[in-house]
C-alpha positions in Angstrom: 162.4 48.2 161.2 164.8 50.9 162.1 167.0 50.1 159.1 163.9 50.3 156.8 163.0 53.7 158.2 166.5 55.1 157.6 166.4 53.9 154.0 163.1 55.6 153.5 164.5 58.9 155.0 167.5 58.7 152.8 165.3 58.3 149.7 163.1 61.3 150.7 166.2 63.4 151.4 167.8 62.6 148.0 164.5 63.4 146.3 164.3 66.7 148.2 167.9 67.5 147.0 166.9 66.7 143.5 163.8 68.9 143.7 165.9 71.8 145.1 168.3 71.5 142.2 165.5 71.5 139.7 163.8 74.5 141.3 167.2 76.4 141.4 167.8 75.5 137.7 164.3 76.7 136.8 164.8 80.0 138.6 168.2 80.6 137.0 166.9 79.8 133.5 163.8 82.0 134.1 166.0 84.9 135.3 168.1 84.6 132.2 165.0 84.7 130.0 163.8 87.8 131.8 167.2 89.5 131.2 167.6 88.3 127.6 165.3 90.7 125.6 166.9 93.8 127.0 170.5 92.6 127.2 171.2 89.9 124.6 168.6 90.0 121.9 169.5 93.3 120.2 171.2 92.7 116.9 174.0 95.0 115.9 173.0 98.3 114.2 169.5 98.3 115.6 168.1 101.5 117.1 165.7 101.0 119.9 162.6 103.1 119.8 163.4 105.2 116.8 161.6 108.5 116.4 159.6 109.2 113.3 162.3 111.4 111.9 164.9 108.7 112.5 162.7 106.1 110.7 162.2 108.5 107.8 166.0 109.1 107.7 166.6 105.3 107.7 164.1 104.9 104.8 165.8 107.7 102.8 169.3 106.3 103.4 168.1 102.8 102.4 166.6 104.0 99.1 169.8 106.0 98.4 172.0 103.0 99.2 169.9 100.7 97.0 169.9 103.2 94.1 173.7 103.6 94.5 174.2 99.8 94.3 171.9 99.6 91.2 173.7 102.5 89.5 177.1 100.8 90.2 175.8 97.6 88.6 174.6 99.4 85.5 177.9 101.4 85.2 179.9 98.3 85.2 181.7 99.2 88.5 184.2 96.6 89.8 182.6 93.6 91.6 184.2 94.4 95.0 182.6 97.9 95.1 179.2 96.6 94.0 179.3 93.9 96.7 180.2 96.5 99.3 177.3 98.7 98.1 174.9 95.7 98.3 176.1 95.0 101.8 175.7 98.7 102.8 172.1 98.5 101.4 171.4 95.5 103.6 172.9 97.1 106.7 171.1 100.4 106.2 167.8 98.7 105.6 168.2 96.8 108.9 168.2 100.2 110.8 164.5 100.7 109.7 162.6 100.2 113.0 158.9 100.4 112.2 156.5 97.5 112.7 154.3 99.1 110.1 156.8 98.4 107.3 158.8 95.5 108.7 157.4 92.8 106.5 157.8 94.9 103.3 161.3 95.8 104.3 162.2 92.1 104.7 160.7 91.4 101.2 162.8 94.1 99.7 165.9 92.8 101.6 165.1 89.4 100.1 165.4 90.9 96.6 168.8 92.5 97.6 170.0 89.1 98.8 168.9 87.5 95.5 170.5 90.3 93.5 173.7 89.8 95.5 173.7 86.0 94.8 173.0 86.5 91.1 175.8 89.1 90.9 178.3 86.9 92.6 177.5 84.1 90.1 178.2 86.6 87.2 174.5 86.9 86.3 174.7 90.7 86.1 171.5 91.3 84.1 169.5 89.2 86.5 171.1 91.0 89.4 170.2 94.4 87.9 166.6 93.3 87.4 166.4 92.1 91.0 168.0 95.3 92.3 165.5 97.4 90.3 162.7 95.4 92.1 164.5 96.0 95.4 164.7 99.8 94.8 161.0 99.9 93.9 160.1 97.9 97.0 162.2 100.2 99.2 160.4 103.2 97.6 157.0 101.5 98.4 158.2 100.9 102.0 159.0 104.6 102.3 155.6 105.6 100.7 153.7 103.1 102.9 155.4 104.6 106.0 154.5 108.2 105.0 150.9 107.2 104.2 150.4 105.3 107.5 
């Protein structure tokens, strides 16, 4: 009987150890989740809590960058320069921090990505067409922000 009781105590103790480990693991993961949004989840180039003036400047810079990329495509500028301008357009657009225009910004960025892909494949006319659409979309994003 005594041996049976000791076995039972041993099982209870090992179950308690397991429970302690699980609880500790839960708290550690929960603490990491709590810290994540502020510390880890901020992509490069993002501006936290932009002022209205900063959002407007980002919108203007993005339209300018997109127009520069389009102009370079039309002028027959070398491929490397055009690719850099497309990249700059993408990076500049990502600094736009306004929930009002986020979805529209992402659609315009999609056009930039497609234009870049077409340009890389040597489909320059298609790339120009897509970039024209992207410029128009960025202008609409800017107008939408001003009208909000």
